[in-house]
N, C-alpha and C positions, 0 to 999 in steps of 0.2 A: 346653183347651190351644191355644196359638196355632198357626196354620198358617204354618210357617216358609218356605213357598215363595211367599208373597205378594210379597215384594220381589225375588226372584230374585237372591240374593247370589252365585250361582255365579261368573260371570265379571266381574260388575260391580265396578269398583274403588270402595271405600268411602272417598272422599276429601272429601266434603262434610260440613260441620259446621253444627249448629243449636244455639244456646244457649237454655236454658229456665230461668228462675228459678222456684223452688218452695220450699215450706216443708218442715219436718221430717216432717209426717204423710205427705206425698206421697213423700218420700225413703224413708221406712220401708215404705210400700206397694210401691214399685218394688223395693226390696231383697227384701222377702218374696216377691213374685211371681216375680222372676227366680230367686231361690234355689229356690222350689218347682218351677220348670221345669228347673232345672239349667243355666241359660244365663247368660252375662254380661249385665249391665244394659244395655249398648249394644245387644246382640242383641235383648233383650226390648223395649227402647224403639223400635228401628227397626221391629220387626214390629207392635207395638201401634199405633204411629202410622200405618203403612201400612194396617193393617186398618181402622182408624177412618176414614182418609181415603177409602179405597175405598168403605166403607159410606155415607159422606156423599155422595160423588159418585153412587153408584148410586141412592140415595134421591132425589136431586135431578135425576136424568136423565129422569124421566118424571112425568107428571101423572096422578093418579087422579081420575076424575070420578064424581060420583053419577049415578044413572040420570037424574035431572031435569036435571043439568048437561049430560050427554051429549045428551039430547034437545034442549035449547036450543042447544047448540053445532051440532048437525047441522042444526037449523032455520035458524040464522044462515048456515050455509054454503049451504043450498039457496036462501035468499032474503035476500041481504045487504041491509042498509039502504042507502038512497040516500046518496051522498056529501054531506057538509055543504058550505055555501058556502066555509068555510075550507079544507076538503080540496080543493075544486075550484080555488081560488086557488093553493094550494100545488102542485098538479099542473101548472097552467099556468105558474107561475114555474119549475118544474123543467124543463119542455119548452123554455122560452126559454134557460135556462142550459146545458143539456146537448144536444149535437148529436144524438146517437143515442138519444133518450129513448123511441123507439117500440119 
């Protein structure tokens, strides 16, 4: 069952619209799901979209490293590589263009 508190419809005015084109199969699926939950299609869709959007954002908010990747990352932090000539030129150019670059 959907968690209907995800989008906090309590005091928030529902005045925004989003149009989505879809086929008959999806229309039937939406109708069956909203009927099974006993809610309007718009309530079902708002909550389904909000839940999926939150899941995507949470999954992309952090990086999971393997043990080897974590070891290499920590080693790079402890001993960063020397800057390349191109990086040195870019830093010098930045200092010339920006007054308080220090």
